[in-house]
C-alpha positions as CSV (number, residue, x, y, z in Angstrom):
1,M,3.8,14.6,-11.4
2,S,2.0,11.6,-10.4
3,E,3.4,9.3,-13.3
4,E,7.1,10.7,-12.8
5,A,6.8,10.2,-9.0
6,K,5.8,6.6,-9.6
7,E,8.8,6.2,-11.9
8,R,11.2,7.7,-9.1
9,V,9.9,5.5,-6.5
10,I,10.4,2.4,-8.7
11,E,13.6,3.5,-9.9
12,W,14.7,4.2,-6.3
13,V,13.7,0.6,-5.2
14,K,15.7,-0.9,-8.0
15,Q,18.9,0.9,-7.1
16,Q,18.7,-0.4,-3.5
17,K,20.7,-3.6,-2.3
18,K,17.7,-4.3,0.0
19,T,14.6,-6.1,-1.5
20,K,12.3,-5.1,1.2
21,H,11.5,-1.5,1.9
22,Y,9.7,0.6,4.8
23,F,7.1,3.0,3.9
24,N,9.6,5.6,5.0
25,D,12.1,4.6,2.9
26,L,9.8,4.8,0.1
27,C,9.2,8.5,0.7
28,K,12.9,9.1,0.6
29,A,12.5,9.0,-3.3
30,L,9.9,11.9,-3.0
31,P,11.5,14.4,-0.6
32,E,9.5,17.3,-2.1
33,I,6.1,15.4,-1.4
34,K,4.0,15.2,1.8
35,M,3.6,11.8,3.4
36,M,-0.3,11.6,2.6
37,Q,0.6,12.3,-1.1
38,A,3.3,9.7,-0.8
39,K,1.0,7.3,0.6
40,K,-1.3,7.6,-2.3
41,I,1.4,7.2,-5.0
42,I,2.7,4.2,-3.3
43,N,-0.9,2.6,-3.3
44,E,-1.4,3.4,-6.7
45,L,1.9,1.3,-7.7
46,I,0.3,-1.5,-5.4
47,N,-2.7,-1.4,-7.3
48,E,-1.2,-1.2,-11.0
49,G,0.9,-4.5,-9.5
50,K,4.3,-2.4,-9.8
51,L,4.8,-3.0,-6.0
52,K,3.5,-5.6,-3.6
53,Y,3.3,-5.8,0.0
54,W,5.5,-8.1,2.2
55,S,4.5,-8.6,5.8
56,S,6.3,-10.4,8.7
57,G,2.9,-10.2,10.8
58,S,3.7,-7.1,12.6
59,T,5.6,-4.9,9.8
60,T,4.4,-4.2,6.4
61,M,7.1,-3.6,3.9
62,Y,7.0,-3.0,0.1
63,M,8.8,-4.8,-2.6
64,L,9.2,-5.3,-6.4
65,P,7.1,-8.2,-7.8
66,S,10.0,-9.3,-9.5
67,E,12.0,-9.7,-6.4
68,G,11.5,-13.6,-6.4
69,D,10.2,-16.1,-3.9
70,V,10.1,-14.4,-0.4
71,A,9.7,-17.7,1.3
72,K,12.5,-18.9,0.1
73,E,14.5,-16.2,0.6
74,E,13.3,-16.5,4.4
75,K,14.0,-20.0,4.4
76,G,17.7,-19.2,4.0
77,M,17.6,-16.9,6.9
78,N,16.7,-19.4,9.5
């Protein structure tokens, strides 16, 4: 189940228009799994390099490593 769940999370992220996602958003990819188990699966994806953290300082979000240069993206937002 764990490998299948990881693939479902990655596919869900790829299908979204946004590049950064809250933890609760990622849980939508695994509606039948409890939050603690989802947290373990998402942490495994982080450790494997399939997802990475993004932080604004007060909020932690998750994104694909291939989503480009976040600093450049944020510069365009100002």
